[in-house]
C-alpha positions, 0 to 999 in steps of 0.5 A: 480421600480413601481409595474406593473414593477415589476411584468413585471419582475417576469413574463419576459420569458427571466428571468424565463428561466434564473433562471430555468438554474441557478437552474438547474445547482445549482442543477446538481453542488450539485449532482456532488459534493454528487457524487465525496464525495461519490466518496471518501468515497467509495474509502476509505471505500473499501481500509480499508477493503483491507487492514484490510483483508491483515492483518487478512490473515497475522494473521492467518499465524503467527498463524499458524506458531507459531503453526508449527515452532516445526515441523521439521521432524528432518530437519534443525530448524530457529537456523540452517538457519536464517543469521541475518546480511541479515535479519538485512539489508532486514530490514534495506532497508525497514524501509528505503524505508519506510521514502522514501515512506513518503517524496514521498507523502510529495513530490506529497502534494507539488507538487515538481517533484524533490522529489517525483520523487527523494523518489520514485525510492529510494523507488523502489530501497530499494524495490528492494534490500530487495527482490533481498536479499530474494530471494537469502535467499531462494535459498541458503535454498532450495539448503540446502535441506530445501526447504518448503516440506522439512517440517511443519516449513518450509511449514510455513516459506516459506508461511508467509515470500513468502506471505510478498515478494508477497506483496513486488513485488506487491508495486513495481509495485504499485509504478511504476504505480503511477509513471506513472500515476504522469507523465501522468496526474500531481498531481490531486486529484484522483492521490493524494488519490491513493497515499495515498492509495498506501503509506498506503500500504506500510507502512503497509508492514513495520510494517508486516516485523517488526512482521516477523523480531522479531518471525520468524527471531529473536525469530527463532535463540533464541530457 
């Protein structure tokens, strides 16, 4: 190609337009990729802030319970109220549900519907079983005159354990939402990110319950 042909090619309007369009497209794609990356970072950062703030809230409830555990106002104490076999069954349900939740996460990453839906259904059943036992425990305590207004100890107990139960309820609703989203939209990257957030939330509730089981129930019966 002669220098004249090269100069003509550089000055060709169609070629110039094509190069400009390609450059604009690459620039747009670069912005889109950076936007998606920024969205992922913001989502992850926001979720961790939520999780840490939740843990701080539970830490405050634990501290309050530790201060008020001896203030029974002449009413029943934990030794008289707590049924360790039922609490142990609750704990087993929640620990196994944490395992099945992990299996569901693996199934989602592998795009395996049978593993995902089966494990999520098992997680829901175990979580619902946990809530059922906890509600029966609360109802039994209230029926015996040991409701949250009976003493400062019981107010702290119902606040701490009840708040955890509310989180489990919210987690079960979130679980059903995740199953519906995967069914409707498939294993999209944004859906998998939400599934990861749900798994972290559920595992955090499991860890908090282990602390409740140890501090509230085991130490309460030992006193």
